[in-house]
KERO-375397 format. One record per residue (C-alpha): residue number from 0; x, y, z. Coordinates in Angstrom, 2 decimals. Each point is the difference from the previous one (the first is absolute). Example, Ala and Ser with C-alpha at 12.3 -4.5 7.8 and 13.67 -1.06 7.14 Angstrom:
<nodes>
<node num="0" X="12.30" Y="-4.50" Z="7.80"/>
<node num="1" X="1.37" Y="3.44" Z="-0.66"/>
</nodes>
This chain:
<nodes>
<node num="0" X="2.62" Y="36.78" Z="-3.76"/>
<node num="1" X="-1.95" Y="-3.01" Z="1.21"/>
<node num="2" X="-3.76" Y="-0.48" Z="-0.27"/>
<node num="3" X="-2.07" Y="-1.04" Z="3.01"/>
<node num="4" X="-3.58" Y="0.03" Z="1.27"/>
<node num="5" X="-0.66" Y="2.68" Z="2.60"/>
<node num="6" X="-2.84" Y="0.08" Z="2.51"/>
<node num="7" X="-0.51" Y="3.60" Z="1.15"/>
<node num="8" X="-3.34" Y="-0.43" Z="1.79"/>
<node num="9" X="-1.89" Y="-2.99" Z="1.34"/>
<node num="10" X="-3.08" Y="-1.00" Z="-1.93"/>
<node num="11" X="-1.14" Y="-1.51" Z="-3.29"/>
<node num="12" X="2.28" Y="-1.61" Z="-2.60"/>
<node num="13" X="0.12" Y="3.35" Z="-1.81"/>
<node num="14" X="2.37" Y="1.19" Z="2.74"/>
<node num="15" X="2.75" Y="-2.14" Z="-1.56"/>
<node num="16" X="2.04" Y="2.09" Z="-2.44"/>
<node num="17" X="3.00" Y="-0.81" Z="-2.20"/>
<node num="18" X="2.79" Y="2.51" Z="0.64"/>
<node num="19" X="3.67" Y="0.48" Z="-0.77"/>
<node num="20" X="2.56" Y="0.21" Z="2.77"/>
<node num="21" X="3.74" Y="-0.04" Z="0.44"/>
<node num="22" X="1.84" Y="-3.30" Z="-0.31"/>
<node num="23" X="0.39" Y="-1.52" Z="3.49"/>
<node num="24" X="3.37" Y="-0.47" Z="1.68"/>
<node num="25" X="0.89" Y="-2.93" Z="2.24"/>
<node num="26" X="1.13" Y="0.70" Z="3.55"/>
<node num="27" X="1.83" Y="-2.30" Z="2.36"/>
<node num="28" X="-1.40" Y="-3.54" Z="-0.13"/>
<node num="29" X="-2.26" Y="0.85" Z="-2.95"/>
<node num="30" X="-0.27" Y="-0.78" Z="-3.69"/>
<node num="31" X="-1.62" Y="1.76" Z="-2.94"/>
<node num="32" X="-2.02" Y="-2.41" Z="-2.12"/>
<node num="33" X="-1.63" Y="0.38" Z="-3.38"/>
<node num="34" X="-3.56" Y="-1.27" Z="0.36"/>
<node num="35" X="-1.08" Y="-2.51" Z="-2.63"/>
<node num="36" X="-3.33" Y="-0.81" Z="1.66"/>
<node num="37" X="-1.78" Y="1.21" Z="3.14"/>
<node num="38" X="-2.83" Y="-1.87" Z="1.71"/>
<node num="39" X="-3.39" Y="1.56" Z="0.69"/>
<node num="40" X="-1.52" Y="-1.06" Z="3.33"/>
<node num="41" X="-3.01" Y="0.77" Z="2.18"/>
<node num="42" X="2.50" Y="1.47" Z="2.42"/>
<node num="43" X="0.68" Y="2.71" Z="-2.59"/>
<node num="44" X="-3.69" Y="0.87" Z="-0.05"/>
<node num="45" X="0.14" Y="0.35" Z="3.77"/>
<node num="46" X="2.92" Y="2.41" Z="-0.34"/>
<node num="47" X="-1.80" Y="2.00" Z="-2.68"/>
<node num="48" X="-3.14" Y="0.39" Z="2.07"/>
<node num="49" X="1.85" Y="0.84" Z="3.21"/>
<node num="50" X="-0.89" Y="-3.19" Z="1.84"/>
<node num="51" X="3.67" Y="-1.08" Z="0.08"/>
<node num="52" X="3.29" Y="1.90" Z="0.43"/>
<node num="53" X="-1.86" Y="2.67" Z="1.94"/>
<node num="54" X="3.24" Y="1.30" Z="1.48"/>
<node num="55" X="1.69" Y="0.37" Z="-3.39"/>
<node num="56" X="-0.20" Y="3.60" Z="-1.22"/>
<node num="57" X="-1.31" Y="0.86" Z="-3.44"/>
<node num="58" X="0.97" Y="0.12" Z="-2.78"/>
<node num="59" X="1.22" Y="-3.58" Z="-0.25"/>
<node num="60" X="0.66" Y="-2.66" Z="-2.62"/>
<node num="61" X="-2.11" Y="-3.16" Z="0.55"/>
<node num="62" X="0.94" Y="-3.61" Z="-0.62"/>
<node num="63" X="2.10" Y="-2.44" Z="2.01"/>
<node num="64" X="1.06" Y="-2.88" Z="-2.25"/>
<node num="65" X="1.66" Y="-0.56" Z="-3.32"/>
<node num="66" X="2.87" Y="-1.41" Z="-1.98"/>
<node num="67" X="2.73" Y="1.45" Z="-2.19"/>
<node num="68" X="3.74" Y="0.54" Z="-0.20"/>
<node num="69" X="2.56" Y="1.65" Z="2.27"/>
<node num="70" X="1.32" Y="3.26" Z="-1.51"/>
<node num="71" X="2.28" Y="1.27" Z="2.78"/>
<node num="72" X="0.99" Y="-0.67" Z="3.60"/>
<node num="73" X="0.60" Y="2.15" Z="3.03"/>
<node num="74" X="2.84" Y="-0.50" Z="2.47"/>
<node num="75" X="0.13" Y="-3.21" Z="1.98"/>
<node num="76" X="-2.03" Y="-2.24" Z="-2.33"/>
<node num="77" X="1.34" Y="-3.47" Z="-0.68"/>
<node num="78" X="-3.10" Y="-2.20" Z="-0.33"/>
<node num="79" X="-0.81" Y="1.07" Z="-3.57"/>
<node num="80" X="1.97" Y="1.37" Z="-2.95"/>
<node num="81" X="-0.56" Y="2.44" Z="-2.85"/>
<node num="82" X="-1.82" Y="-1.61" Z="-2.91"/>
<node num="83" X="-1.54" Y="-2.74" Z="2.13"/>
<node num="84" X="-3.67" Y="-0.91" Z="-0.46"/>
<node num="85" X="-1.84" Y="0.35" Z="3.29"/>
<node num="86" X="-3.47" Y="0.06" Z="1.53"/>
<node num="87" X="-1.28" Y="1.67" Z="3.16"/>
<node num="88" X="-2.92" Y="0.34" Z="2.34"/>
<node num="89" X="-1.01" Y="2.81" Z="2.29"/>
<node num="90" X="2.16" Y="2.63" Z="-1.64"/>
<node num="91" X="-2.21" Y="3.13" Z="0.09"/>
<node num="92" X="-0.08" Y="1.97" Z="-3.24"/>
<node num="93" X="0.01" Y="-2.93" Z="-2.42"/>
<node num="94" X="-2.35" Y="1.74" Z="-2.46"/>
<node num="95" X="3.11" Y="1.50" Z="-1.61"/>
<node num="96" X="2.33" Y="-0.40" Z="-2.92"/>
<node num="97" X="2.96" Y="0.10" Z="2.37"/>
<node num="98" X="-0.04" Y="-0.64" Z="3.72"/>
<node num="99" X="2.28" Y="0.09" Z="3.04"/>
<node num="100" X="-0.30" Y="-3.23" Z="2.01"/>
<node num="101" X="1.77" Y="-1.28" Z="3.09"/>
<node num="102" X="2.42" Y="-2.59" Z="-1.35"/>
<node num="103" X="-1.08" Y="-2.38" Z="2.78"/>
<node num="104" X="-3.50" Y="-0.03" Z="-1.53"/>
<node num="105" X="1.20" Y="-1.24" Z="-3.40"/>
<node num="106" X="-0.01" Y="-3.66" Z="-0.99"/>
<node num="107" X="1.80" Y="-1.39" Z="-3.07"/>
<node num="108" X="-2.32" Y="-1.00" Z="-2.84"/>
<node num="109" X="1.00" Y="-3.34" Z="-1.58"/>
<node num="110" X="0.53" Y="-0.12" Z="-3.76"/>
<node num="111" X="-2.96" Y="-2.38" Z="-0.24"/>
<node num="112" X="-2.41" Y="2.60" Z="1.42"/>
<node num="113" X="-1.18" Y="3.02" Z="-2.00"/>
<node num="114" X="-0.16" Y="3.45" Z="1.53"/>
<node num="115" X="-3.79" Y="0.00" Z="-0.23"/>
<node num="116" X="-0.27" Y="-3.37" Z="1.75"/>
<node num="117" X="2.39" Y="1.12" Z="2.74"/>
<node num="118" X="-1.94" Y="3.23" Z="0.54"/>
<node num="119" X="-3.24" Y="-1.98" Z="0.19"/>
<node num="120" X="1.34" Y="-2.33" Z="2.70"/>
<node num="121" X="1.57" Y="2.32" Z="2.52"/>
<node num="122" X="-3.02" Y="1.36" Z="1.84"/>
<node num="123" X="-2.72" Y="-2.49" Z="-0.84"/>
<node num="124" X="2.21" Y="-3.09" Z="-0.20"/>
<node num="125" X="1.70" Y="0.66" Z="3.34"/>
<node num="126" X="-3.43" Y="0.78" Z="1.48"/>
<node num="127" X="-1.43" Y="-3.30" Z="-1.27"/>
<node num="128" X="3.09" Y="-1.84" Z="1.24"/>
<node num="129" X="-0.45" Y="1.52" Z="3.45"/>
<node num="130" X="-3.64" Y="-0.99" Z="0.21"/>
<node num="131" X="0.35" Y="-3.64" Z="-1.08"/>
<node num="132" X="3.44" Y="-0.97" Z="1.32"/>
<node num="133" X="0.38" Y="1.90" Z="3.28"/>
<node num="134" X="-3.15" Y="1.72" Z="1.24"/>
<node num="135" X="-1.94" Y="-3.20" Z="-0.65"/>
<node num="136" X="2.36" Y="-2.75" Z="-1.26"/>
<node num="137" X="-2.31" Y="-1.94" Z="-2.32"/>
<node num="138" X="0.26" Y="-3.77" Z="0.46"/>
<node num="139" X="-0.91" Y="-2.77" Z="-2.46"/>
<node num="140" X="-3.74" Y="-0.54" Z="0.09"/>
<node num="141" X="-0.88" Y="3.44" Z="1.34"/>
<node num="142" X="-2.94" Y="1.74" Z="-1.69"/>
<node num="143" X="0.44" Y="3.75" Z="-0.46"/>
<node num="144" X="-2.46" Y="2.69" Z="-1.07"/>
<node num="145" X="1.79" Y="2.60" Z="-2.13"/>
<node num="146" X="-1.83" Y="3.24" Z="-0.71"/>
<node num="147" X="0.65" Y="1.89" Z="-3.25"/>
<node num="148" X="1.55" Y="-3.18" Z="-1.35"/>
<node num="149" X="0.46" Y="1.51" Z="-3.45"/>
<node num="150" X="1.88" Y="3.06" Z="1.28"/>
<node num="151" X="3.71" Y="0.59" Z="0.45"/>
<node num="152" X="0.33" Y="-1.28" Z="3.58"/>
<node num="153" X="-2.83" Y="-2.51" Z="-0.34"/>
<node num="154" X="1.38" Y="-1.79" Z="-3.05"/>
<node num="155" X="3.48" Y="-0.30" Z="1.53"/>
<node num="156" X="-1.45" Y="-1.07" Z="3.34"/>
<node num="157" X="-2.11" Y="-2.66" Z="-1.69"/>
<node num="158" X="3.08" Y="-1.41" Z="-1.70"/>
<node num="159" X="2.06" Y="-0.05" Z="3.20"/>
<node num="160" X="-2.79" Y="-1.74" Z="1.92"/>
<node num="161" X="-0.07" Y="-2.63" Z="-2.76"/>
<node num="162" X="3.80" Y="-0.32" Z="0.08"/>
<node num="163" X="-0.29" Y="-0.85" Z="3.69"/>
<node num="164" X="-2.62" Y="-2.68" Z="-0.58"/>
<node num="165" X="-3.13" Y="1.96" Z="0.87"/>
<node num="166" X="-3.40" Y="0.25" Z="-1.65"/>
<node num="167" X="-1.28" Y="3.43" Z="-1.07"/>
<node num="168" X="-3.51" Y="1.37" Z="-0.06"/>
<node num="169" X="0.38" Y="3.22" Z="-1.95"/>
<node num="170" X="-2.49" Y="2.82" Z="0.22"/>
<node num="171" X="-0.33" Y="2.47" Z="-2.89"/>
<node num="172" X="-2.38" Y="2.86" Z="-0.59"/>
<node num="173" X="-1.13" Y="-0.85" Z="-3.55"/>
<node num="174" X="-0.22" Y="-2.81" Z="-2.53"/>
<node num="175" X="2.66" Y="1.75" Z="-2.10"/>
<node num="176" X="2.58" Y="-0.83" Z="2.69"/>
<node num="177" X="-0.75" Y="-3.70" Z="0.36"/>
<node num="178" X="2.45" Y="-1.08" Z="-2.70"/>
<node num="179" X="2.87" Y="1.94" Z="1.61"/>
<node num="180" X="-0.72" Y="-1.56" Z="3.39"/>
<node num="181" X="-0.14" Y="-3.47" Z="-1.55"/>
<node num="182" X="3.24" Y="0.63" Z="-1.87"/>
<node num="183" X="1.68" Y="0.92" Z="3.30"/>
<node num="184" X="-1.03" Y="-3.41" Z="1.33"/>
<node num="185" X="-3.22" Y="0.59" Z="1.95"/>
<node num="186" X="-1.78" Y="-3.33" Z="0.54"/>
<node num="187" X="-3.38" Y="1.69" Z="0.47"/>
<node num="188" X="-1.09" Y="3.51" Z="-0.96"/>
<node num="189" X="-2.82" Y="1.95" Z="1.64"/>
<node num="190" X="-1.35" Y="2.96" Z="-1.98"/>
<node num="191" X="-1.35" Y="2.48" Z="2.52"/>
<node num="192" X="0.27" Y="3.77" Z="0.37"/>
<node num="193" X="-2.16" Y="0.87" Z="2.99"/>
<node num="194" X="1.64" Y="-1.71" Z="2.96"/>
<node num="195" X="-2.30" Y="-3.02" Z="0.37"/>
<node num="196" X="1.99" Y="-3.14" Z="-0.74"/>
<node num="197" X="0.38" Y="-1.95" Z="3.26"/>
<node num="198" X="-2.84" Y="-2.40" Z="-0.83"/>
<node num="199" X="1.72" Y="-0.96" Z="-3.26"/>
<node num="200" X="3.30" Y="-0.52" Z="1.82"/>
<node num="201" X="-1.72" Y="-2.24" Z="2.53"/>
<node num="202" X="-1.60" Y="-2.01" Z="-2.81"/>
<node num="203" X="3.37" Y="-0.48" Z="-1.71"/>
<node num="204" X="1.57" Y="-1.20" Z="3.26"/>
<node num="205" X="-2.88" Y="-2.28" Z="1.06"/>
<node num="206" X="-0.77" Y="2.37" Z="2.85"/>
<node num="207" X="3.49" Y="-0.06" Z="1.50"/>
<node num="208" X="1.14" Y="3.46" Z="-1.10"/>
<node num="209" X="3.50" Y="0.92" Z="-1.14"/>
<node num="210" X="3.30" Y="0.01" Z="1.86"/>
<node num="211" X="0.91" Y="3.52" Z="-1.09"/>
<node num="212" X="-1.59" Y="3.00" Z="-1.70"/>
<node num="213" X="2.18" Y="2.57" Z="-1.77"/>
<node num="214" X="-2.20" Y="3.09" Z="-0.13"/>
<node num="215" X="1.16" Y="3.27" Z="-1.51"/>
<node num="216" X="-3.38" Y="1.02" Z="-1.36"/>
<node num="217" X="-1.03" Y="2.50" Z="2.67"/>
<node num="218" X="-2.63" Y="0.23" Z="2.70"/>
<node num="219" X="-2.84" Y="-1.41" Z="-2.12"/>
<node num="220" X="1.44" Y="-3.53" Z="0.02"/>
<node num="221" X="1.13" Y="-0.20" Z="3.62"/>
<node num="222" X="-3.08" Y="-1.61" Z="1.57"/>
<node num="223" X="-0.30" Y="-2.76" Z="-2.58"/>
<node num="224" X="3.76" Y="-0.60" Z="0.07"/>
<node num="225" X="-0.31" Y="-0.62" Z="3.73"/>
<node num="226" X="-3.00" Y="-2.26" Z="-0.59"/>
<node num="227" X="1.96" Y="-2.00" Z="-2.61"/>
<node num="228" X="2.61" Y="-1.17" Z="2.52"/>
<node num="229" X="-0.04" Y="-3.41" Z="1.63"/>
<node num="230" X="1.16" Y="-0.73" Z="3.54"/>
<node num="231" X="3.35" Y="1.66" Z="0.78"/>
<node num="232" X="-0.06" Y="1.61" Z="-3.43"/>
<node num="233" X="2.08" Y="3.09" Z="-0.75"/>
<node num="234" X="-1.24" Y="3.24" Z="-1.56"/>
<node num="235" X="2.82" Y="1.87" Z="-1.71"/>
<node num="236" X="-1.45" Y="3.50" Z="-0.45"/>
<node num="237" X="1.88" Y="2.56" Z="-2.07"/>
<node num="238" X="-0.66" Y="2.91" Z="-2.32"/>
<node num="239" X="-0.94" Y="2.89" Z="2.33"/>
<node num="240" X="-0.35" Y="2.34" Z="-2.99"/>
<node num="241" X="-3.31" Y="-1.73" Z="-0.79"/>
<node num="242" X="-1.36" Y="0.56" Z="3.50"/>
<node num="243" X="0.30" Y="-1.49" Z="3.47"/>
<node num="244" X="-2.68" Y="-2.19" Z="1.58"/>
<node num="245" X="-2.18" Y="1.21" Z="2.82"/>
<node num="246" X="1.35" Y="-0.39" Z="3.56"/>
<node num="247" X="-0.04" Y="-3.58" Z="1.30"/>
<node num="248" X="-0.78" Y="-1.39" Z="3.42"/>
<node num="249" X="2.72" Y="-2.64" Z="0.16"/>
<node num="250" X="-2.14" Y="-2.18" Z="2.27"/>
<node num="251" X="-2.50" Y="-0.44" Z="-2.85"/>
<node num="252" X="2.50" Y="-1.54" Z="-2.45"/>
<node num="253" X="-1.37" Y="-3.44" Z="-0.94"/>
<node num="254" X="1.58" Y="-3.46" Z="-0.15"/>
<node num="255" X="3.28" Y="1.03" Z="1.72"/>
<node num="256" X="1.10" Y="1.78" Z="-3.17"/>
<node num="257" X="3.07" Y="2.20" Z="-0.27"/>
<node num="258" X="-0.06" Y="3.46" Z="-1.55"/>
<node num="259" X="3.05" Y="1.97" Z="-1.09"/>
<node num="260" X="1.27" Y="2.87" Z="-2.12"/>
<node num="261" X="3.32" Y="-0.93" Z="-1.65"/>
<node num="262" X="2.56" Y="2.76" Z="-0.39"/>
<node num="263" X="2.12" Y="-0.07" Z="-3.15"/>
<node num="264" X="3.25" Y="0.99" Z="1.71"/>
<node num="265" X="-0.17" Y="-2.94" Z="2.40"/>
<node num="266" X="0.71" Y="-2.38" Z="-2.89"/>
<node num="267" X="3.17" Y="1.82" Z="-1.07"/>
<node num="268" X="1.38" Y="1.57" Z="3.21"/>
<node num="269" X="3.61" Y="-0.34" Z="-1.18"/>
<node num="270" X="1.84" Y="0.19" Z="-3.30"/>
<node num="271" X="0.71" Y="-3.72" Z="0.31"/>
<node num="272" X="-3.71" Y="-0.70" Z="0.25"/>
<node num="273" X="-0.74" Y="2.29" Z="-2.96"/>
<node num="274" X="2.55" Y="-1.84" Z="-2.14"/>
<node num="275" X="-1.31" Y="-3.39" Z="1.09"/>
<node num="276" X="-3.69" Y="0.79" Z="-0.55"/>
<node num="277" X="0.48" Y="1.69" Z="-3.37"/>
<node num="278" X="2.46" Y="-2.70" Z="-1.05"/>
<node num="279" X="-2.57" Y="-2.69" Z="0.73"/>
<node num="280" X="-2.57" Y="1.80" Z="-2.14"/>
<node num="281" X="2.48" Y="0.43" Z="-2.86"/>
<node num="282" X="0.90" Y="-3.70" Z="0.21"/>
<node num="283" X="-3.64" Y="-1.05" Z="-0.17"/>
<node num="284" X="-0.50" Y="2.16" Z="-3.10"/>
<node num="285" X="3.16" Y="-1.33" Z="-1.66"/>
<node num="286" X="-1.15" Y="-3.56" Z="0.70"/>
<node num="287" X="-3.42" Y="0.68" Z="-1.52"/>
<node num="288" X="-1.72" Y="-0.62" Z="3.34"/>
<node num="289" X="-1.20" Y="3.59" Z="0.48"/>
<node num="290" X="-1.46" Y="2.13" Z="-2.77"/>
<node num="291" X="-0.38" Y="3.77" Z="0.06"/>
<node num="292" X="-3.06" Y="1.42" Z="-1.71"/>
<node num="293" X="0.67" Y="3.54" Z="-1.19"/>
<node num="294" X="-3.45" Y="1.42" Z="-0.55"/>
<node num="295" X="0.76" Y="3.40" Z="-1.52"/>
<node num="296" X="2.94" Y="2.26" Z="-0.78"/>
<node num="297" X="-0.15" Y="3.81" Z="-0.05"/>
<node num="298" X="2.44" Y="2.72" Z="-0.94"/>
<node num="299" X="1.10" Y="2.08" Z="2.98"/>
<node num="300" X="-2.23" Y="2.87" Z="-1.15"/>
<node num="301" X="-3.07" Y="-2.23" Z="0.44"/>
<node num="302" X="0.46" Y="-0.61" Z="3.73"/>
<node num="303" X="-3.41" Y="1.54" Z="0.70"/>
<node num="304" X="-1.66" Y="-2.45" Z="-2.40"/>
<node num="305" X="1.80" Y="-2.90" Z="1.70"/>
<node num="306" X="-1.39" Y="1.14" Z="3.36"/>
<node num="307" X="-3.51" Y="0.26" Z="-1.42"/>
<node num="308" X="0.20" Y="-3.49" Z="-1.50"/>
<node num="309" X="1.36" Y="-1.55" Z="3.19"/>
<node num="310" X="-2.64" Y="1.66" Z="2.18"/>
<node num="311" X="-2.76" Y="-1.21" Z="-2.35"/>
<node num="312" X="0.82" Y="-3.63" Z="0.96"/>
<node num="313" X="-0.60" Y="-0.84" Z="-3.67"/>
<node num="314" X="3.60" Y="-1.03" Z="-0.69"/>
<node num="315" X="1.80" Y="-3.31" Z="0.42"/>
<node num="316" X="3.67" Y="-0.57" Z="0.69"/>
<node num="317" X="2.68" Y="2.60" Z="0.61"/>
<node num="318" X="-0.11" Y="3.60" Z="-1.24"/>
<node num="319" X="3.32" Y="1.58" Z="-0.99"/>
<node num="320" X="1.26" Y="3.42" Z="-0.93"/>
<node num="321" X="2.68" Y="-0.27" Z="-2.67"/>
<node num="322" X="2.01" Y="3.23" Z="-0.09"/>
</nodes>
């Protein structure tokens, strides 16, 4: 028998229950992996509440990313082998002790990278990579505003912006998060929780505004994010679980700015892209150029507590379930 977290009804964290189920079996093109660590993401909260995966029938097992070891293979698999350490992203059901994953979704984990680090990088690291290298390719000298700069995506995004020669203004919601944002490399840190920060951004940029805003903080920050942009600035808006902004009359957008909603899958549309993007992240970690901050670890049975802590916005770094 294999333990997993089951969601039988949409709603509060209490709807997440630890249950026993039969050991999974790999079909054609699939692998069974033993999960060493599974990432906890805002996407999972959206699934729990019914905002996401609306067409997926209940009950279901949440979670989409993790790292572990291959236990068995189905027919037709040649990309990975039994016993190999691997990581994955967007494999539904990752809140499990054992999981069936499409073999094409698995990436080899280098010996220099721990399972927990690999699990922490797959969703949030690839997301941050997408934002700063492809959606808006940060150039030397660019000034970026990074919301939630002490969080999982924000801290990685801050580091990648710095790797590419940019300057980071990090926004955090409390003084307790300033140190984490500074440690990630933020050049300036704004402490603000109510959505009024554009004036401070303008002061820090001598009135010019920033080249790009990475905003995953929900509808409350949208207006001031827009106001923080300079001419031809780019607003990278993500995180629909926290709320969408009000409808926009495109003709009212100021200063010839660009507004977009980056989609995760567009950064890794092929296996080759997945291997390249994850490989770059692993290389940066191995070289000491990118650091992963694991904020908290929870046993699988405490998935509900992990959701509560993440939703509270009181945490920093990555939250992991460790089966």
